[in-house]
C-alpha positions as CSV (number, residue, x, y, z in Angstrom):
1,M,67.4,178.1,-18.0
2,S,66.0,181.4,-16.9
3,P,64.1,181.9,-13.5
4,E,60.9,182.3,-15.5
5,V,61.3,178.9,-17.1
6,L,62.2,177.4,-13.9
7,L,59.3,179.0,-12.3
8,A,57.0,177.7,-15.1
9,I,58.3,174.1,-14.6
10,F,57.6,174.5,-11.0
11,H,53.9,175.7,-11.6
12,A,53.3,172.9,-14.2
13,T,54.6,170.1,-11.8
14,L,52.1,171.3,-9.3
15,D,49.5,171.2,-11.9
16,T,50.4,167.7,-13.0
17,L,50.5,166.4,-9.5
18,M,47.0,168.0,-8.7
19,M,45.5,166.4,-11.9
20,V,46.8,163.3,-11.2
21,A,45.8,163.1,-7.5
22,V,42.3,164.3,-8.1
23,A,41.7,161.9,-11.2
24,A,43.2,158.9,-9.2
25,G,40.9,159.8,-6.4
26,L,37.9,160.2,-8.3
27,G,38.8,157.1,-10.5
28,T,39.3,154.9,-7.4
29,A,36.0,156.1,-5.9
30,L,34.1,154.9,-9.0
31,G,36.2,152.2,-10.1
32,L,36.9,150.3,-6.8
33,P,32.9,149.6,-6.5
34,L,32.5,148.8,-10.1
35,G,35.4,146.4,-10.1
36,V,33.9,144.6,-7.0
37,F,30.7,144.3,-8.8
38,L,32.3,142.9,-11.9
39,A,34.3,140.4,-9.9
40,T,31.1,139.2,-7.9
41,S,28.3,139.4,-10.4
42,R,28.5,136.5,-12.7
43,T,26.2,133.5,-12.4
44,G,26.3,131.8,-9.1
45,E,28.3,134.5,-7.5
46,L,27.7,136.9,-4.3
47,F,25.8,139.4,-6.2
48,A,24.7,137.4,-9.3
49,S,23.4,139.6,-12.0
50,P,25.0,138.2,-15.3
51,W,23.1,140.9,-17.6
52,A,24.3,143.8,-15.6
53,N,27.9,142.2,-15.6
54,R,27.9,141.7,-19.4
55,V,26.5,145.4,-19.9
56,L,29.0,147.0,-17.6
57,G,31.7,144.8,-19.0
58,L,31.0,145.9,-22.5
59,I,30.9,149.8,-21.4
60,V,34.4,149.0,-19.5
61,N,36.0,147.4,-22.6
62,A,34.8,150.0,-25.0
63,T,36.1,152.9,-22.7
64,R,39.6,151.0,-22.4
65,S,39.7,150.3,-26.0
66,T,39.7,153.9,-27.0
67,P,42.8,155.5,-27.4
68,F,43.3,158.3,-24.6
69,I,43.7,161.1,-27.0
70,I,40.7,160.2,-29.0
71,L,38.7,159.9,-25.9
72,V,39.7,163.5,-24.7
73,V,38.4,164.8,-27.8
74,A,35.3,162.7,-28.0
75,I,34.0,163.8,-24.6
76,I,34.7,167.4,-24.9
77,P,30.8,168.2,-24.7
78,F,30.9,166.3,-21.4
79,T,33.9,168.0,-20.3
80,R,32.5,171.4,-20.9
81,L,29.2,170.2,-19.0
82,I,31.3,169.1,-15.9
83,A,34.1,171.8,-15.9
84,G,32.6,174.7,-17.9
85,T,35.5,174.6,-20.2
86,S,37.4,172.0,-22.3
87,I,40.8,173.6,-21.8
88,G,43.0,174.1,-18.7
89,T,43.9,171.9,-15.6
90,A,40.4,171.4,-14.2
91,A,39.1,170.4,-17.5
92,A,41.8,167.7,-18.0
93,I,40.8,166.0,-14.8
94,V,37.4,164.9,-16.5
95,P,39.1,162.9,-19.2
96,L,41.6,161.5,-16.9
97,T,39.0,160.4,-14.5
98,V,36.9,158.7,-17.4
99,A,40.0,157.0,-18.6
100,A,40.9,155.9,-15.1
101,T,37.5,154.6,-13.7
102,P,37.2,151.4,-16.2
103,F,41.2,150.9,-15.9
104,I,41.1,150.5,-12.1
105,A,37.7,148.5,-12.3
106,R,39.3,145.8,-14.3
107,L,42.5,145.8,-12.2
108,V,40.3,145.4,-8.8
109,E,38.3,143.0,-10.5
110,A,41.5,140.8,-11.3
111,A,43.0,141.2,-7.8
112,I,39.6,139.8,-6.2
113,R,39.3,136.7,-8.7
114,E,43.0,135.9,-7.8
115,L,41.7,135.1,-4.2
116,D,41.0,131.7,-3.0
117,H,37.4,130.9,-3.5
118,G,37.3,128.9,-0.3
119,L,37.4,132.1,1.5
120,I,34.1,133.0,0.2
121,E,32.8,129.4,1.2
122,A,34.2,129.4,4.6
123,A,32.5,132.9,5.2
124,R,29.2,132.0,4.0
125,A,29.6,128.8,6.2
126,M,29.8,131.2,9.2
127,G,26.6,133.0,8.0
128,A,28.3,136.2,6.6
129,T,26.0,138.2,4.1
130,P,27.5,139.0,0.6
131,L,27.9,142.4,1.8
132,Q,29.9,141.4,4.9
133,I,32.1,138.9,2.8
134,V,33.1,141.9,0.4
135,I,33.9,144.3,3.3
136,K,35.4,141.9,5.8
137,V,37.0,139.0,3.6
138,L,37.5,139.9,0.0
139,L,38.7,143.6,0.2
140,P,41.0,143.0,3.2
141,E,42.7,140.0,1.5
142,A,42.9,141.7,-1.8
143,L,44.5,144.9,-0.5
144,P,48.1,144.4,-1.4
145,A,47.2,143.4,-5.0
146,I,44.8,146.6,-5.0
147,A,47.4,148.9,-3.7
148,L,49.7,147.6,-6.5
149,A,47.0,147.8,-9.1
150,L,46.3,151.7,-8.0
151,T,49.8,152.3,-8.2
152,L,50.0,151.1,-11.7
153,A,46.8,153.1,-12.6
154,T,48.5,156.2,-11.0
155,V,51.5,155.7,-13.2
156,S,49.5,155.4,-16.4
157,L,47.8,158.7,-15.4
158,I,50.9,160.6,-15.0
159,G,51.6,159.7,-18.7
160,Y,48.1,160.6,-19.6
161,S,48.5,163.9,-17.9
162,A,51.3,164.7,-20.1
163,M,49.3,163.5,-23.2
164,V,46.4,166.2,-22.5
165,G,49.1,168.9,-22.6
166,A,48.5,168.1,-26.6
167,V,45.2,169.7,-26.5
168,G,45.7,172.4,-24.0
169,G,45.3,170.4,-20.7
170,G,47.9,172.3,-18.8
171,G,50.7,170.6,-16.7
172,L,54.0,169.3,-17.7
173,G,52.9,167.9,-21.0
174,D,51.6,171.4,-22.1
175,L,54.9,173.0,-20.9
176,G,57.0,170.5,-22.7
177,I,55.0,171.0,-25.9
178,R,55.0,174.9,-25.8
179,Y,58.5,175.5,-24.9
180,G,60.3,172.2,-26.1
181,Y,58.5,172.0,-29.4
182,Q,56.9,175.1,-30.4
183,R,59.7,177.4,-29.0
184,F,62.6,174.8,-29.9
185,M,63.9,174.7,-26.5
186,P,65.1,171.2,-26.0
187,D,66.5,171.8,-22.5
188,V,62.9,172.5,-21.2
189,M,61.7,169.5,-22.9
190,A,64.6,167.3,-21.2
191,A,63.7,169.0,-17.9
192,V,60.0,168.0,-18.4
193,V,60.9,164.4,-19.0
194,V,63.1,164.2,-16.1
195,V,60.6,165.7,-13.7
196,L,58.0,163.1,-15.2
197,I,60.4,160.2,-14.6
198,L,61.0,161.4,-11.0
199,I,57.5,161.6,-10.2
200,V,56.8,158.1,-11.8
201,Q,59.9,156.5,-9.5
202,A,58.5,158.1,-6.3
203,V,54.8,156.7,-7.0
204,Q,56.2,153.4,-7.8
205,S,58.4,153.3,-4.7
206,L,55.5,154.5,-2.6
207,G,53.1,151.7,-4.0
208,D,55.6,149.0,-3.6
209,R,56.3,149.9,0.0
210,L,52.4,150.2,0.6
211,A,51.7,147.0,-0.7
212,R,54.4,145.3,1.3
213,R,53.1,146.6,4.6
214,L,49.5,145.4,3.7
215,D,50.7,142.0,2.9
216,K,50.2,140.2,6.1
217,R,52.1,137.0,4.7
218,K,55.3,139.0,4.2
219,R,54.8,140.7,7.6
220,H,54.5,137.4,9.4
221,S,57.3,135.7,7.6
């Protein structure tokens, strides 16, 4: 491969890392509180609000049910409103965040629901408020599972970031399509795939290591 192509792969890798990092951060900022609310807002729970739970649950399910490539096209007006354009790396962050938020919310909800309900009852017996129970009991106890959930969401975002290349989203996916498919350069396509695999492996290893460090049971065993 020529130096120009290698430089293009390097810049595309940086674009992909930036897209995934920003979308994962925004998706976590939005999806984490949403997931906590979904896990604690059914009838008889800490923030009981069954109607809000059902409405938000429907919105989350509808967003998650929409294939990502269709979602990217469907929200182009919203992407233009937020990013000022529908093409490029900055624009790709919008649909990536929209896709990541409900995914992370459901993963966080599942992580909290797996906890022993006795923890909540014990905290209530000690006079803790619902907000204190969430901050001091539920989130710390669910942290290892949430770390693994965010790792899974980030790995999925890496795949999505390659997909937005099909609609001019920039990054490794865009490079692979332009050089590997349109210019018939299979070596570039193979290089893109290898880089994506390496990024996924690195993210998964970091996530697994972080989850082990956060798991108090394994630290004390």
